C-alpha positions in Angstrom: -1.1 5.8 -8.2 -3.7 7.1 -10.5 -2.6 8.1 -14.0 -5.4 10.6 -14.1 -4.1 12.5 -11.1 -2.2 15.7 -11.7 0.2 14.9 -8.7 1.1 11.6 -10.4 2.0 13.4 -13.6 4.4 15.7 -11.7 6.1 12.7 -10.1 6.8 11.2 -13.5 9.9 13.6 -13.4 11.3 11.3 -10.7 13.1 8.8 -12.9 14.0 6.6 -9.9 10.3 6.3 -9.0 9.3 5.6 -12.6 11.9 2.8 -12.8 10.8 1.3 -9.6 7.2 1.3 -10.7 8.1 -0.1 -14.1 9.9 -3.1 -12.5 7.1 -3.7 -10.1 4.6 -3.8 -12.9 6.7 -6.1 -15.0 7.3 -8.5 -12.1 4.0 -8.5 -10.3 1.3 -7.0 -12.5 -0.2 -5.2 -9.5 -3.8 -3.9 -9.3 -2.5 -0.7 -7.7 0.6 1.0 -6.5 0.4 3.6 -3.8 3.1 6.1 -2.9 3.0 7.5 0.6 5.3 9.3 3.0 7.6 12.2 2.4 7.9 11.6 -1.3 4.1 11.6 -1.7 3.9 14.8 0.3 6.6 16.5 -1.6 8.8 16.9 1.4 11.5 14.3 0.6 15.1 15.1 1.3 18.2 13.7 -0.4 18.3 10.6 1.9 14.5 9.9 1.7 13.3 6.4 0.7 10.3 5.4 -1.4 7.3 4.2 0.6 5.2 2.1 -1.6 2.2 -0.2 -1.1 1.8 -2.7 -3.9 -1.6 -4.4 -4.2 -1.3 -7.7 -6.2 -4.1 -9.8 -7.6 -5.3 -12.8 -5.5 -4.5 -15.4 -8.2 
């Protein structure tokens, strides 16, 4: 996710996603986190999950 991206700013309203990202950052200090799938497209339903790709440092 790119903080400079307008789409990311809109997703900040998704408190569940914000909490997931916060916990991932705290635990793994990732280089990047990518959201994909229906939530990234804006077509998620009530039962949709969160598809994330977490890129962690080599060390």
